[in-house]
C-alpha positions in Angstrom: -4.7 1.4 5.9 -1.9 2.7 3.6 -2.6 1.2 0.1 -0.2 1.1 -2.8 0.1 4.9 -3.4 0.8 5.7 0.2 3.4 2.9 0.4 5.1 4.0 -2.8 5.2 7.7 -1.6 7.1 6.5 1.5 9.3 4.3 -0.6 10.2 7.2 -2.8 10.8 9.5 0.2 13.1 6.9 1.6 15.2 5.8 -1.2 17.6 8.7 -1.7 18.3 9.0 2.0 18.6 5.1 2.6 20.5 3.7 -0.4 24.3 3.3 0.6 23.7 4.1 4.2 25.1 1.8 6.8 23.0 0.7 9.9 24.8 1.7 13.1 22.5 0.8 16.0 19.0 -0.5 16.6 16.3 0.0 19.1 13.0 -1.9 19.7 10.2 -0.9 22.3 10.0 -4.6 23.0 6.2 -4.6 22.0 4.9 -7.0 19.4 3.3 -5.9 16.2 0.9 -8.1 14.3 3.6 -10.7 14.7 6.4 -11.0 17.3 9.4 -8.5 16.4 12.5 -10.6 15.7 14.6 -8.0 17.6 17.7 -10.1 18.1 18.0 -10.9 14.3 17.3 -7.2 13.7 20.3 -6.1 16.1 22.6 -8.1 13.9 22.0 -5.8 11.1 24.2 -3.1 12.5 27.3 -2.7 10.1 25.1 -3.7 7.1 24.5 -1.2 4.2 21.3 -0.7 2.5 21.6 -1.4 -1.2 18.0 -0.8 -2.5 14.5 0.6 -1.3 11.7 -1.4 -3.2 8.0 -2.0 -2.9 5.9 -5.1 -3.7 2.3 -4.5 -3.4 1.9 -2.9 0.2 5.2 -4.2 1.4 8.4 -1.9 1.6 11.6 -4.0 1.1 14.9 -3.0 2.2 17.8 -4.9 0.5 21.0 -5.2 2.4 24.5 -5.8 1.1 24.7 -9.3 2.6 21.7 -10.4 0.5 19.3 -10.4 3.4 15.9 -8.5 3.0 14.2 -6.3 5.6 10.5 -6.5 5.1 8.0 -4.0 6.5 4.2 -4.1 6.1 2.5 -0.9 7.5 -0.8 -2.6 8.5 -3.4 0.0 9.4 -1.5 2.8 10.9 2.3 2.0 10.5 4.9 4.6 9.1 8.5 4.5 8.3 10.0 8.0 8.8 13.2 9.8 8.9 14.3 12.0 11.8 17.4 13.8 13.0 19.6 12.1 15.6 18.4 13.1 19.1 14.6 13.8 18.0 12.6 12.6 21.0 11.0 9.2 20.5 7.1 9.4 20.3 4.5 7.2 21.9 4.2 4.2 19.5 7.8 4.5 18.1 8.4 0.8 18.1 11.7 0.4 16.1 14.6 2.7 15.1 17.7 2.3 13.1 20.5 4.9 13.5 22.3 5.4 10.3 25.8 6.4 9.6 24.8 9.9 8.6 23.2 10.4 11.8 19.6 10.1 10.7 17.1 7.9 12.5 14.9 5.5 10.6 11.7 5.0 12.8 8.9 2.8 12.5 5.8 4.3 14.2 2.5 2.2 14.6 -0.1 3.2 17.1 -2.4 0.3 16.4 0.5 -2.2 16.0 -1.0 -4.1 13.0 1.9 -3.8 10.9 4.7 -6.3 10.6 8.6 -6.5 10.2 10.6 -9.4 9.1 14.1 -10.3 8.1 14.4 -12.8 5.3 17.8 -14.6 5.1 20.0 -14.7 2.0 18.4 -17.4 -0.5 15.8 -18.3 1.8 13.1 -18.7 -1.1 10.7 -20.5 1.3 10.4 -17.5 3.7 10.1 -15.2 0.7 7.2 -17.4 -0.5 5.4 -16.9 2.8 5.1 -13.1 2.1 4.7 -13.0 -1.7 3.2 -16.2 -2.8 -0.3 -14.9 -3.1 0.8 -11.6 -4.9 -0.5 -10.9 -8.2 1.0 -8.4 -10.8 1.7 -4.8 -9.9 -1.1 -2.5 -11.3 1.5 -0.1 -12.7 3.5 -2.9 -14.3 3.4 -4.6 -17.8 1.7 -7.8 -16.5 -1.5 -6.0 -15.4 -3.8 -6.2 -18.5 -7.3 -6.5 -19.6 -6.7 -10.0 -20.7 -5.2 -10.9 -17.2 -8.4 -9.7 -15.5 -10.5 -11.6 -17.8 -8.8 -14.8 -17.3 -8.7 -14.5 -13.6 -12.5 -13.8 -13.6 -13.3 -16.8 -15.8 -15.9 -19.0 -14.1 -16.2 -16.7 -11.1 -19.4 -14.9 -9.8 -17.6 -12.4 -7.5 -18.4 -8.7 -7.6 -15.8 -6.7 -9.4 -14.9 -4.4 -6.5 -13.7 -7.2 -4.0 -12.3 -9.0 -7.2 -9.9 -6.1 -7.9 -9.2 -5.9 -4.1 -8.0 -9.5 -4.0 -4.1 -9.4 -3.9 -3.8 -12.6 -6.1 -5.7 -10.8 -8.9 -3.7 -7.5 -8.5 -1.6 -6.2 -5.7 -2.2 -2.9 -3.6 -5.6 -1.8 -4.5 -7.5 -1.1 -1.3 -10.9 0.1 -0.6 -10.1 3.8 -1.4 -8.6 3.3 -5.0 -11.1 0.5 -5.9 -13.9 2.9 -5.3 -12.4 5.7 -7.2 -11.1 3.5 -10.0 -14.5 1.9 -10.7 -16.3 5.4 -10.7 -13.6 6.6 -13.3 -14.3 3.6 -15.3 -18.1 3.9 -15.1 -18.5 0.4 -13.6 -20.8 -0.4 -10.5 -19.0 -2.0 -7.6 -21.7 -4.7 -7.4 -21.4 -5.8 -11.0 -20.6 -9.5 -11.4 -17.1 -10.1 -13.1 -19.0 -12.5 -15.3 -20.8 -9.6 -17.0 -17.9 -7.3 -17.5 -16.8 -6.9 -21.3 -13.3 -6.9 -22.7 -13.7 -3.2 -23.5 -14.8 -2.6 -19.8 -11.8 -4.5 -18.5 -9.4 -2.4 -20.6 -11.2 0.8 -19.4 -10.8 -0.4 -15.8 -7.2 -1.2 -16.2 -6.5 2.3 -17.6 -8.5 3.9 -14.9 -6.8 2.0 -12.2 -3.3 3.0 -13.6 -4.4 6.9 -13.8 -6.0 6.9 -10.5 -3.0 5.3 -8.6 -0.4 7.3 -10.5 -2.3 10.7 -9.8 -2.6 9.6 -6.2 1.3 9.1 -6.0 1.7 12.5 -7.5 -0.6 14.0 -4.8 1.5 12.4 -2.0 -1.2 9.7 -1.3 -4.4 10.1 0.7 -4.3 11.3 4.3 -7.5 10.3 5.9 -6.5 10.4 9.5 -2.8 9.8 10.1 -1.0 8.9 7.1 2.4 10.7 6.6 5.2 10.5 4.2 8.8 9.6 5.1 9.2 13.3 5.8 6.1 13.3 7.7 4.1 15.4 5.3 0.4 14.8 4.6 -0.9 13.7 1.2 -3.9 15.5 -0.7 -5.4 13.0 -3.0 -8.4 12.9 -0.6 -9.2 16.5 -1.9 -9.9 14.7 -5.3 -12.1 11.9 -4.1 -15.1 11.6 -6.5 -17.1 9.1 -4.5 -15.1 7.5 -1.5 -16.7 8.7 1.7 -19.3 10.9 0.0 -22.4 9.1 0.7 -25.3 11.5 0.4 -23.3 14.1 -1.5 -24.1 15.1 -5.2 -22.0 13.4 -7.8 -19.7 15.7 -9.5 -20.7 14.5 -12.8 -24.4 14.2 -12.9 -25.6 15.7 -9.5 -27.3 12.6 -8.3 -26.5 11.6 -4.6 -23.7 9.1 -4.2 -24.9 6.0 -2.6 -23.2 3.7 -0.1 -23.5 -0.1 0.2 -21.5 -2.6 2.2 -19.9 -5.3 -0.2 -17.7 -7.8 1.0 -17.4 -6.4 4.4 -16.1 -2.9 3.0 -18.2 0.3 2.4 -18.6 0.9 -1.2 -19.5 4.1 -2.8 -20.9 4.7 -6.2 -23.2 6.9 -8.6 -26.2 4.8 -9.8 -26.4 7.2 -12.8 -22.7 7.2 -13.9 -21.8 3.6 -13.0 -23.7 0.8 -14.8 
């Protein structure tokens, strides 16, 4: 599943090509994604201009000149890419906008777990449906050690599923939770009740550094992630623990262990993480 770095890489790739562009025509495969595609509403966007390309957590947001908001969630295998006019459609190309510079903006999703929605101008209730549970952005100023400590107060949840909870902080999926906890020296199974303020501060710093480095690497391509210009990321070449069960830890040489935690595979070094 694309996590925050992958979605941000796509946003960065789209922004210089989409802002100011007018939507000329629309195509839908007619297949539903995680929810039915509002094809009739999307077709009404022809003639509208894109004024901004933003991200909120794992959502991609296209602001339009009439105040409407086009929202994409990439699900597990979704991708928004740019193609020249006339480029053949591939299997699983489910949505397509032709822009006024003859560029095609296509949504590709083999497993169709993604979602697209159009939020009307001033429809705050609809925006709440998507964003009401979103915590602070991990690269933003609201994400602090004090915030984490307060959200953890009175809870006994393990730290890894805690930081993967969107109401605590948005955009941190399994890959970057594993990598950030290793960098911070904190074992995934640790109860949030037992983490000190110093450790929260270390974890915040490591989350920021891990995510930023992943963005600089173009994200992680495990199987099929591609940027807006269809390039693979290479952060996976820098994984310290994720997917490395049984391999020697790069710090101490002890074998990386794997344990299912909260339904997700967790990778850690028993020596380096306490």
